[in-house]
PQR file with spaces between the fields and no chain letter, atoms N, CA, C, O and H, PARSE charges and radii, in Angstrom:
ATOM       1  N    MET     1     100.381   79.284  103.309 -0.4000 1.5000
ATOM       2  CA   MET     1     101.818   79.949  103.122 -0.0000 2.0000
ATOM       3  C    MET     1     101.727   81.281  102.503  0.5500 1.7000
ATOM       4  O    MET     1     102.244   82.311  102.936 -0.5500 1.4000
ATOM       5  N    SER     2     100.862   81.120  101.219 -0.4000 1.5000
ATOM       6  CA   SER     2     101.187   82.280  100.287 -0.0000 2.0000
ATOM       7  C    SER     2     100.611   83.733  101.170  0.5500 1.7000
ATOM       8  O    SER     2     100.935   84.828  100.711 -0.5500 1.4000
ATOM       9  H    SER     2     100.442   80.283  100.868  0.4000 1.0000
ATOM      10  N    GLY     3      99.964   83.685  102.130 -0.4000 1.5000
ATOM      11  CA   GLY     3      99.483   84.772  103.145 -0.0000 2.0000
ATOM      12  C    GLY     3     100.721   85.179  103.783  0.5500 1.7000
ATOM      13  O    GLY     3     101.118   86.344  103.765 -0.5500 1.4000
ATOM      14  H    GLY     3      99.700   82.796  102.503  0.4000 1.0000
ATOM      15  N    ILE     4     101.369   84.163  104.381 -0.4000 1.5000
ATOM      16  CA   ILE     4     102.653   84.401  105.178 -0.0000 2.0000
ATOM      17  C    ILE     4     103.767   85.167  104.351  0.5500 1.7000
ATOM      18  O    ILE     4     104.490   86.086  104.737 -0.5500 1.4000
ATOM      19  H    ILE     4     101.047   83.216  104.396  0.4000 1.0000
ATOM      20  N    MET     5     103.723   84.618  103.251 -0.4000 1.5000
ATOM      21  CA   MET     5     104.955   85.344  102.246 -0.0000 2.0000
ATOM      22  C    MET     5     104.465   86.596  101.716  0.5500 1.7000
ATOM      23  O    MET     5     105.260   87.348  101.151 -0.5500 1.4000
ATOM      24  H    MET     5     103.135   83.872  102.937  0.4000 1.0000
ATOM      25  N    GLY     6     103.244   86.905  101.834 -0.4000 1.5000
ATOM      26  CA   GLY     6     102.834   88.157  101.409 -0.0000 2.0000
ATOM      27  C    GLY     6     102.221   87.978   99.775  0.5500 1.7000
ATOM      28  O    GLY     6     102.233   88.940   99.006 -0.5500 1.4000
ATOM      29  H    GLY     6     102.599   86.294  102.293  0.4000 1.0000
ATOM      30  N    LEU     7     101.794   86.882   99.444 -0.4000 1.5000
ATOM      31  CA   LEU     7     101.779   86.814   98.163 -0.0000 2.0000
ATOM      32  C    LEU     7      99.986   86.644   97.859  0.5500 1.7000
ATOM      33  O    LEU     7      99.510   86.569   96.726 -0.5500 1.4000
ATOM      34  H    LEU     7     101.785   86.101  100.068  0.4000 1.0000
ATOM      35  N    ALA     8      99.195   86.608   99.114 -0.4000 1.5000
ATOM      36  CA   ALA     8      97.906   86.427   98.967 -0.0000 2.0000
ATOM      37  C    ALA     8      97.159   87.469   98.192  0.5500 1.7000
ATOM      38  O    ALA     8      97.781   88.409   97.696 -0.5500 1.4000
ATOM      39  H    ALA     8      99.582   86.669  100.034  0.4000 1.0000
ATOM      40  N    TYR     9      95.986   87.367   98.072 -0.4000 1.5000
ATOM      41  CA   TYR     9      95.195   88.741   97.480 -0.0000 2.0000
ATOM      42  C    TYR     9      94.919   89.607   98.711  0.5500 1.7000
ATOM      43  O    TYR     9      94.672   89.061   99.787 -0.5500 1.4000
ATOM      44  H    TYR     9      95.481   86.604   98.475  0.4000 1.0000
ATOM      45  N    PRO    10      94.951   90.846   98.600 -0.5600 1.5000
ATOM      46  CA   PRO    10      94.589   91.988   99.519  0.2800 2.0000
ATOM      47  C    PRO    10      93.264   91.694  100.285  0.5500 1.7000
ATOM      48  O    PRO    10      93.138   91.874  101.496 -0.5500 1.4000
ATOM      49  N    SER    11      92.323   91.242   99.491 -0.4000 1.5000
ATOM      50  CA   SER    11      90.922   90.928  100.173 -0.0000 2.0000
ATOM      51  C    SER    11      90.926   90.056  101.203  0.5500 1.7000
ATOM      52  O    SER    11      90.137   90.169  102.141 -0.5500 1.4000
ATOM      53  H    SER    11      92.425   91.096   98.507  0.4000 1.0000
ATOM      54  N    ILE    12      91.908   89.009  101.109 -0.4000 1.5000
ATOM      55  CA   ILE    12      91.922   87.911  102.257 -0.0000 2.0000
ATOM      56  C    ILE    12      93.232   88.138  103.112  0.5500 1.7000
ATOM      57  O    ILE    12      93.482   87.209  103.880 -0.5500 1.4000
ATOM      58  H    ILE    12      92.549   88.918  100.347  0.4000 1.0000
ATOM      59  N    SER    13      93.987   89.045  103.120 -0.4000 1.5000
ATOM      60  CA   SER    13      94.896   89.000  103.798 -0.0000 2.0000
ATOM      61  C    SER    13      94.631   89.578  105.359  0.5500 1.7000
ATOM      62  O    SER    13      93.669   90.295  105.632 -0.5500 1.4000
ATOM      63  H    SER    13      93.784   89.799  102.496  0.4000 1.0000
ATOM      64  N    VAL    14      95.547   89.190  106.243 -0.4000 1.5000
ATOM      65  CA   VAL    14      94.813   89.568  107.745 -0.0000 2.0000
ATOM      66  C    VAL    14      94.635   90.981  107.645  0.5500 1.7000
ATOM      67  O    VAL    14      95.396   91.695  106.992 -0.5500 1.4000
ATOM      68  H    VAL    14      96.329   88.607  106.021  0.4000 1.0000
ATOM      69  N    ASP    15      93.620   91.409  108.295 -0.4000 1.5000
ATOM      70  CA   ASP    15      93.343   92.847  108.503 -0.0000 2.0000
ATOM      71  C    ASP    15      93.442   93.691  107.419  0.5500 1.7000
ATOM      72  O    ASP    15      93.494   94.912  107.570 -0.5500 1.4000
ATOM      73  H    ASP    15      93.001   90.829  108.825  0.4000 1.0000
ATOM      74  N    HIS    16      93.481   93.019  106.061 -0.4000 1.5000
ATOM      75  CA   HIS    16      93.194   93.678  104.794 -0.0000 2.0000
ATOM      76  C    HIS    16      94.540   94.543  104.607  0.5500 1.7000
ATOM      77  O    HIS    16      94.482   95.519  103.860 -0.5500 1.4000
ATOM      78  H    HIS    16      93.438   92.027  105.939  0.4000 1.0000
ATOM      79  N    LEU    17      95.678   94.243  105.217 -0.4000 1.5000
ATOM      80  CA   LEU    17      96.732   94.950  104.874 -0.0000 2.0000
ATOM      81  C    LEU    17      97.525   94.767  103.645  0.5500 1.7000
ATOM      82  O    LEU    17      97.514   93.696  103.039 -0.5500 1.4000
ATOM      83  H    LEU    17      95.725   93.450  105.824  0.4000 1.0000
ATOM      84  N    ASP    18      98.088   95.604  103.331 -0.4000 1.5000
ATOM      85  CA   ASP    18      98.848   95.622  101.919 -0.0000 2.0000
ATOM      86  C    ASP    18      99.801   94.370  101.863  0.5500 1.7000
ATOM      87  O    ASP    18     100.458   94.026  102.845 -0.5500 1.4000
ATOM      88  H    ASP    18      98.097   96.474  103.823  0.4000 1.0000
ATOM      89  N    THR    19      99.836   93.705  100.652 -0.4000 1.5000
ATOM      90  CA   THR    19     100.669   92.518  100.595 -0.0000 2.0000
ATOM      91  C    THR    19     101.988   93.118  100.021  0.5500 1.7000
ATOM      92  O    THR    19     102.086   94.238   99.520 -0.5500 1.4000
ATOM      93  H    THR    19      99.302   93.984   99.854  0.4000 1.0000
ATOM      94  N    PHE    20     103.237   91.974  100.204 -0.4000 1.5000
ATOM      95  CA   PHE    20     104.406   92.355   99.894 -0.0000 2.0000
ATOM      96  C    PHE    20     104.379   92.954   98.288  0.5500 1.7000
ATOM      97  O    PHE    20     105.000   93.974   97.989 -0.5500 1.4000
ATOM      98  H    PHE    20     103.157   91.064  100.610  0.4000 1.0000
ATOM      99  N    LEU    21     103.780   92.375   97.555 -0.4000 1.5000
ATOM     100  CA   LEU    21     103.693   92.918   96.216 -0.0000 2.0000
ATOM     101  C    LEU    21     102.954   94.112   95.870  0.5500 1.7000
ATOM     102  O    LEU    21     103.105   94.678   94.787 -0.5500 1.4000
ATOM     103  H    LEU    21     103.276   91.546   97.798  0.4000 1.0000
ATOM     104  N    ASP    22     102.066   94.552   96.872 -0.4000 1.5000
ATOM     105  CA   ASP    22     101.455   95.784   96.851 -0.0000 2.0000
ATOM     106  C    ASP    22     102.542   96.763   97.249  0.5500 1.7000
ATOM     107  O    ASP    22     102.915   97.627   96.456 -0.5500 1.4000
ATOM     108  H    ASP    22     101.943   94.092   97.752  0.4000 1.0000
ATOM     109  N    LYS    23     103.035   96.647   98.416 -0.4000 1.5000
ATOM     110  CA   LYS    23     104.209   97.505   98.844 -0.0000 2.0000
ATOM     111  C    LYS    23     105.315   97.593   97.917  0.5500 1.7000
ATOM     112  O    LYS    23     106.014   98.604   97.979 -0.5500 1.4000
ATOM     113  H    LYS    23     102.732   95.944   99.060  0.4000 1.0000
ATOM     114  N    SER    24     105.597   96.659   97.032 -0.4000 1.5000
ATOM     115  CA   SER    24     106.905   96.222   96.129 -0.0000 2.0000
ATOM     116  C    SER    24     107.167   97.582   95.124  0.5500 1.7000
ATOM     117  O    SER    24     106.115   98.083   94.728 -0.5500 1.4000
ATOM     118  H    SER    24     105.028   95.838   96.982  0.4000 1.0000
ATOM     119  N    THR    25     108.305   98.189   94.699 -0.4000 1.5000
ATOM     120  CA   THR    25     108.090   99.089   93.893 -0.0000 2.0000
ATOM     121  C    THR    25     108.723   98.357   92.454  0.5500 1.7000
ATOM     122  O    THR    25     109.366   98.936   91.579 -0.5500 1.4000
ATOM     123  H    THR    25     109.160   97.782   95.022  0.4000 1.0000
ATOM     124  N    LEU    26     108.401   97.157   92.489 -0.4000 1.5000
ATOM     125  CA   LEU    26     108.665   96.460   91.297 -0.0000 2.0000
ATOM     126  C    LEU    26     107.778   96.866   90.239  0.5500 1.7000
ATOM     127  O    LEU    26     106.642   97.098   90.653 -0.5500 1.4000
ATOM     128  H    LEU    26     107.879   96.686   93.200  0.4000 1.0000
ATOM     129  N    THR    27     107.947   97.029   88.971 -0.4000 1.5000
ATOM     130  CA   THR    27     106.624   97.217   88.137 -0.0000 2.0000
ATOM     131  C    THR    27     106.232   95.996   87.369  0.5500 1.7000
ATOM     132  O    THR    27     105.252   95.969   86.624 -0.5500 1.4000
ATOM     133  H    THR    27     108.870   96.841   88.635  0.4000 1.0000
ATOM     134  N    ASP    28     107.118   94.885   87.602 -0.4000 1.5000
ATOM     135  CA   ASP    28     106.862   93.700   87.398 -0.0000 2.0000
ATOM     136  C    ASP    28     106.413   92.791   88.281  0.5500 1.7000
ATOM     137  O    ASP    28     107.315   92.055   88.682 -0.5500 1.4000
ATOM     138  H    ASP    28     107.914   94.908   88.208  0.4000 1.0000
ATOM     139  N    LYS    29     105.389   92.579   88.713 -0.4000 1.5000
ATOM     140  CA   LYS    29     104.908   91.824   89.939 -0.0000 2.0000
ATOM     141  C    LYS    29     104.568   90.369   89.995  0.5500 1.7000
ATOM     142  O    LYS    29     104.060   89.811   90.967 -0.5500 1.4000
ATOM     143  H    LYS    29     104.657   93.176   88.388  0.4000 1.0000
ATOM     144  N    SER    30     104.969   89.684   88.612 -0.4000 1.5000
ATOM     145  CA   SER    30     104.680   88.463   88.273 -0.0000 2.0000
ATOM     146  C    SER    30     105.686   87.611   89.158  0.5500 1.7000
ATOM     147  O    SER    30     106.737   88.097   89.577 -0.5500 1.4000
ATOM     148  H    SER    30     105.382   90.138   87.823  0.4000 1.0000
ATOM     149  N    PHE    31     105.317   86.394   89.395 -0.4000 1.5000
ATOM     150  CA   PHE    31     106.314   85.415   89.960 -0.0000 2.0000
ATOM     151  C    PHE    31     106.040   84.005   89.299  0.5500 1.7000
ATOM     152  O    PHE    31     105.114   83.851   88.502 -0.5500 1.4000
ATOM     153  H    PHE    31     104.464   86.000   89.055  0.4000 1.0000
ATOM     154  N    SER    32     106.880   83.000   89.666 -0.4000 1.5000
ATOM     155  CA   SER    32     106.700   81.631   89.358 -0.0000 2.0000
ATOM     156  C    SER    32     107.437   80.837   90.346  0.5500 1.7000
ATOM     157  O    SER    32     108.455   81.107   90.984 -0.5500 1.4000
ATOM     158  H    SER    32     107.632   83.125   90.313  0.4000 1.0000
ATOM     159  N    MET    33     106.703   79.811   90.325 -0.4000 1.5000
ATOM     160  CA   MET    33     107.108   78.652   91.226 -0.0000 2.0000
ATOM     161  C    MET    33     107.690   77.323   90.639  0.5500 1.7000
ATOM     162  O    MET    33     107.112   76.916   89.631 -0.5500 1.4000
ATOM     163  H    MET    33     105.877   79.592   89.806  0.4000 1.0000
ATOM     164  N    TYR    34     108.779   76.555   91.121 -0.4000 1.5000
ATOM     165  CA   TYR    34     108.958   75.190   90.422 -0.0000 2.0000
ATOM     166  C    TYR    34     108.863   74.335   91.825  0.5500 1.7000
ATOM     167  O    TYR    34     109.720   74.418   92.705 -0.5500 1.4000
ATOM     168  H    TYR    34     109.249   76.885   91.939  0.4000 1.0000
ATOM     169  N    LEU    35     107.791   73.570   91.898 -0.4000 1.5000
ATOM     170  CA   LEU    35     107.942   72.520   93.018 -0.0000 2.0000
ATOM     171  C    LEU    35     108.371   71.216   92.559  0.5500 1.7000
ATOM     172  O    LEU    35     107.894   70.750   91.524 -0.5500 1.4000
ATOM     173  H    LEU    35     107.095   73.503   91.184  0.4000 1.0000
ATOM     174  N    HIS    36     109.248   70.576   93.256 -0.4000 1.5000
ATOM     175  CA   HIS    36     109.791   69.503   93.031 -0.0000 2.0000
ATOM     176  C    HIS    36     109.607   68.538   94.481  0.5500 1.7000
ATOM     177  O    HIS    36     109.589   68.940   95.644 -0.5500 1.4000
ATOM     178  H    HIS    36     109.636   70.955   94.097  0.4000 1.0000
ATOM     179  N    SER    37     109.482   67.160   93.972 -0.4000 1.5000
ATOM     180  CA   SER    37     109.165   66.322   95.250 -0.0000 2.0000
ATOM     181  C    SER    37     110.250   66.490   96.356  0.5500 1.7000
ATOM     182  O    SER    37     109.988   66.434   97.557 -0.5500 1.4000
ATOM     183  H    SER    37     109.497   66.834   93.027  0.4000 1.0000
ATOM     184  N    ASN    38     111.673   66.732   95.767 -0.4000 1.5000
ATOM     185  CA   ASN    38     112.598   67.015   96.644 -0.0000 2.0000
ATOM     186  C    ASN    38     112.799   68.535   96.777  0.5500 1.7000
ATOM     187  O    ASN    38     113.281   69.219   95.875 -0.5500 1.4000
ATOM     188  H    ASN    38     111.886   66.778   94.792  0.4000 1.0000
ATOM     189  N    PRO    39     112.446   68.954   97.821 -0.5600 1.5000
ATOM     190  CA   PRO    39     112.450   70.371   98.384  0.2800 2.0000
ATOM     191  C    PRO    39     113.735   71.161   97.997  0.5500 1.7000
ATOM     192  O    PRO    39     113.745   72.361   97.724 -0.5500 1.4000
ATOM     193  N    SER    40     114.812   70.339   98.009 -0.4000 1.5000
ATOM     194  CA   SER    40     115.744   71.237   97.898 -0.0000 2.0000
ATOM     195  C    SER    40     115.919   71.530   96.234  0.5500 1.7000
ATOM     196  O    SER    40     116.916   72.129   95.832 -0.5500 1.4000
ATOM     197  H    SER    40     114.803   69.364   98.232  0.4000 1.0000
ATOM     198  N    LYS    41     115.090   71.157   95.500 -0.4000 1.5000
ATOM     199  CA   LYS    41     115.439   71.336   94.130 -0.0000 2.0000
ATOM     200  C    LYS    41     114.019   72.330   93.799  0.5500 1.7000
ATOM     201  O    LYS    41     113.936   72.809   92.668 -0.5500 1.4000
ATOM     202  H    LYS    41     114.280   70.669   95.827  0.4000 1.0000
ATOM     203  N    SER    42     113.190   72.550   94.564 -0.4000 1.5000
ATOM     204  CA   SER    42     112.082   73.847   94.240 -0.0000 2.0000
ATOM     205  C    SER    42     112.685   75.157   94.454  0.5500 1.7000
ATOM     206  O    SER    42     113.696   75.306   95.140 -0.5500 1.4000
ATOM     207  H    SER    42     113.258   72.162   95.483  0.4000 1.0000
ATOM     208  N    TYR    43     112.138   76.002   93.934 -0.4000 1.5000
ATOM     209  CA   TYR    43     112.464   77.489   93.933 -0.0000 2.0000
ATOM     210  C    TYR    43     111.319   78.491   93.313  0.5500 1.7000
ATOM     211  O    TYR    43     110.268   78.133   92.780 -0.5500 1.4000
ATOM     212  H    TYR    43     111.317   75.881   93.376  0.4000 1.0000
ATOM     213  N    MET    44     111.711   79.633   93.484 -0.4000 1.5000
ATOM     214  CA   MET    44     110.985   80.610   93.112 -0.0000 2.0000
ATOM     215  C    MET    44     111.324   81.769   92.297  0.5500 1.7000
ATOM     216  O    MET    44     112.219   82.467   92.772 -0.5500 1.4000
ATOM     217  H    MET    44     112.564   79.924   93.917  0.4000 1.0000
ATOM     218  N    VAL    45     110.856   82.124   91.249 -0.4000 1.5000
ATOM     219  CA   VAL    45     111.624   83.372   90.668 -0.0000 2.0000
ATOM     220  C    VAL    45     110.679   84.498   90.809  0.5500 1.7000
ATOM     221  O    VAL    45     109.489   84.265   90.594 -0.5500 1.4000
ATOM     222  H    VAL    45     110.129   81.557   90.862  0.4000 1.0000
ATOM     223  N    MET    46     111.068   85.736   91.154 -0.4000 1.5000
ATOM     224  CA   MET    46     110.547   86.968   91.292 -0.0000 2.0000
ATOM     225  C    MET    46     111.291   88.137   91.178  0.5500 1.7000
ATOM     226  O    MET    46     112.242   88.330   91.936 -0.5500 1.4000
ATOM     227  H    MET    46     112.034   85.925   91.328  0.4000 1.0000
ATOM     228  N    PRO    47     110.963   88.969   90.293 -0.5600 1.5000
ATOM     229  CA   PRO    47     109.874   89.035   89.503  0.2800 2.0000
ATOM     230  C    PRO    47     110.098   88.030   88.213  0.5500 1.7000
ATOM     231  O    PRO    47     111.200   87.517   88.017 -0.5500 1.4000
ATOM     232  N    GLY    48     108.991   87.792   87.366 -0.4000 1.5000
ATOM     233  CA   GLY    48     109.225   87.005   86.065 -0.0000 2.0000
ATOM     234  C    GLY    48     108.897   85.567   86.096  0.5500 1.7000
ATOM     235  O    GLY    48     108.336   85.020   87.045 -0.5500 1.4000
ATOM     236  H    GLY    48     108.096   88.208   87.525  0.4000 1.0000
ATOM     237  N    MET    49     109.230   85.052   85.139 -0.4000 1.5000
ATOM     238  CA   MET    49     108.919   83.593   84.888 -0.0000 2.0000
ATOM     239  C    MET    49     110.028   82.677   84.515  0.5500 1.7000
ATOM     240  O    MET    49     110.810   83.177   83.707 -0.5500 1.4000
ATOM     241  H    MET    49     109.686   85.496   84.368  0.4000 1.0000
ATOM     242  N    ASP    50     110.265   81.614   84.847 -0.4000 1.5000
ATOM     243  CA   ASP    50     110.978   80.400   84.540 -0.0000 2.0000
ATOM     244  C    ASP    50     110.747   80.092   83.393  0.5500 1.7000
ATOM     245  O    ASP    50     109.598   79.661   83.300 -0.5500 1.4000
ATOM     246  H    ASP    50     109.630   81.207   85.503  0.4000 1.0000
ATOM     247  N    THR    51     111.508   80.102   82.055 -0.4000 1.5000
ATOM     248  CA   THR    51     110.912   79.563   81.034 -0.0000 2.0000
ATOM     249  C    THR    51     111.185   78.060   80.446  0.5500 1.7000
ATOM     250  O    THR    51     110.788   77.645   79.357 -0.5500 1.4000
ATOM     251  H    THR    51     112.442   80.452   82.131  0.4000 1.0000
ATOM     252  N    VAL    52     111.964   77.329   81.428 -0.4000 1.5000
ATOM     253  CA   VAL    52     112.044   75.980   81.297 -0.0000 2.0000
ATOM     254  C    VAL    52     110.895   75.114   80.782  0.5500 1.7000
ATOM     255  O    VAL    52     110.866   74.388   79.788 -0.5500 1.4000
ATOM     256  H    VAL    52     112.287   77.666   82.313  0.4000 1.0000
ATOM     257  N    GLU    53     110.015   75.350   81.639 -0.4000 1.5000
ATOM     258  CA   GLU    53     108.759   74.831   81.387 -0.0000 2.0000
ATOM     259  C    GLU    53     107.410   75.452   81.514  0.5500 1.7000
ATOM     260  O    GLU    53     106.974   75.521   82.663 -0.5500 1.4000
ATOM     261  H    GLU    53     110.039   75.940   82.446  0.4000 1.0000
ATOM     262  N    GLU    54     106.772   75.851   80.685 -0.4000 1.5000
ATOM     263  CA   GLU    54     105.733   76.566   80.623 -0.0000 2.0000
ATOM     264  C    GLU    54     104.390   75.636   80.543  0.5500 1.7000
ATOM     265  O    GLU    54     104.229   75.091   79.451 -0.5500 1.4000
ATOM     266  H    GLU    54     107.126   75.795   79.752  0.4000 1.0000
ATOM     267  N    LYS    55     103.332   75.359   81.617 -0.4000 1.5000
ATOM     268  CA   LYS    55     102.380   74.635   81.520 -0.0000 2.0000
ATOM     269  C    LYS    55     101.730   75.045   82.808  0.5500 1.7000
ATOM     270  O    LYS    55     102.257   75.742   83.674 -0.5500 1.4000
ATOM     271  H    LYS    55     103.463   75.802   82.504  0.4000 1.0000
ATOM     272  N    TYR    56     100.213   74.401   82.842 -0.4000 1.5000
ATOM     273  CA   TYR    56      99.454   74.585   84.262 -0.0000 2.0000
ATOM     274  C    TYR    56     100.008   73.877   85.333  0.5500 1.7000
ATOM     275  O    TYR    56     100.939   73.088   85.172 -0.5500 1.4000
ATOM     276  H    TYR    56      99.784   73.835   82.138  0.4000 1.0000
ATOM     277  N    TRP    57      99.420   74.142   86.568 -0.4000 1.5000
ATOM     278  CA   TRP    57      99.888   73.357   87.718 -0.0000 2.0000
ATOM     279  C    TRP    57      99.944   72.133   87.378  0.5500 1.7000
ATOM     280  O    TRP    57      98.941   71.773   86.763 -0.5500 1.4000
ATOM     281  H    TRP    57      98.664   74.783   86.699  0.4000 1.0000
ATOM     282  N    ALA    58     100.816   71.253   87.554 -0.4000 1.5000
ATOM     283  CA   ALA    58     100.777   69.757   87.357 -0.0000 2.0000
ATOM     284  C    ALA    58     101.201   69.003   88.749  0.5500 1.7000
ATOM     285  O    ALA    58     102.374   68.704   88.973 -0.5500 1.4000
ATOM     286  H    ALA    58     101.631   71.546   88.054  0.4000 1.0000
ATOM     287  N    LEU    59     100.171   68.736   89.627 -0.4000 1.5000
ATOM     288  CA   LEU    59     100.636   68.167   90.738 -0.0000 2.0000
ATOM     289  C    LEU    59     100.107   66.678   90.886  0.5500 1.7000
ATOM     290  O    LEU    59      98.942   66.449   90.559 -0.5500 1.4000
ATOM     291  H    LEU    59      99.218   68.979   89.445  0.4000 1.0000
ATOM     292  N    LYS    60     100.802   65.796   91.299 -0.4000 1.5000
ATOM     293  CA   LYS    60     100.566   64.266   91.194 -0.0000 2.0000
ATOM     294  C    LYS    60      99.661   64.148   92.670  0.5500 1.7000
ATOM     295  O    LYS    60     100.172   64.333   93.774 -0.5500 1.4000
ATOM     296  H    LYS    60     101.748   65.982   91.565  0.4000 1.0000
ATOM     297  N    LEU    61      98.303   63.822   92.457 -0.4000 1.5000
ATOM     298  CA   LEU    61      97.437   63.693   93.556 -0.0000 2.0000
ATOM     299  C    LEU    61      97.190   62.316   93.660  0.5500 1.7000
ATOM     300  O    LEU    61      97.133   61.601   92.660 -0.5500 1.4000
ATOM     301  H    LEU    61      97.888   63.672   91.560  0.4000 1.0000
ATOM     302  N    ASP    62      97.034   61.884   94.835 -0.4000 1.5000
ATOM     303  CA   ASP    62      96.459   60.471   95.262 -0.0000 2.0000
ATOM     304  C    ASP    62      94.791   60.564   95.544  0.5500 1.7000
ATOM     305  O    ASP    62      94.062   59.603   95.296 -0.5500 1.4000
ATOM     306  H    ASP    62      97.081   62.465   95.647  0.4000 1.0000
ATOM     307  N    SER    63      94.376   61.591   95.986 -0.4000 1.5000
ATOM     308  CA   SER    63      93.150   61.807   96.270 -0.0000 2.0000
ATOM     309  C    SER    63      92.761   63.388   96.333  0.5500 1.7000
ATOM     310  O    SER    63      93.591   64.296   96.371 -0.5500 1.4000
ATOM     311  H    SER    63      94.968   62.372   96.187  0.4000 1.0000
ATOM     312  N    VAL    64      91.342   63.552   96.338 -0.4000 1.5000
ATOM     313  CA   VAL    64      91.091   64.909   96.590 -0.0000 2.0000
ATOM     314  C    VAL    64      89.473   64.695   97.308  0.5500 1.7000
ATOM     315  O    VAL    64      88.524   64.137   96.758 -0.5500 1.4000
ATOM     316  H    VAL    64      90.667   62.815   96.307  0.4000 1.0000
ATOM     317  N    LYS    65      89.489   65.216   98.465 -0.4000 1.5000
ATOM     318  CA   LYS    65      88.183   65.295   98.994 -0.0000 2.0000
ATOM     319  C    LYS    65      87.513   66.666   99.129  0.5500 1.7000
ATOM     320  O    LYS    65      86.375   66.754   99.588 -0.5500 1.4000
ATOM     321  H    LYS    65      90.260   65.669   98.912  0.4000 1.0000
């Protein structure tokens, strides 16, 4: 999904096309996401970061293969 949104690295984008962030005129190209188990409570901040909770990715996983 990050590639579809234009947030993937240029080296792995389709046909190595410029990404949304590459084409953007924003000087701050940072972004942050808050993912909640209830999708209606998930959101993305662009540019910048939400300062509500600053920590590493925290995902509840049942298993990894």
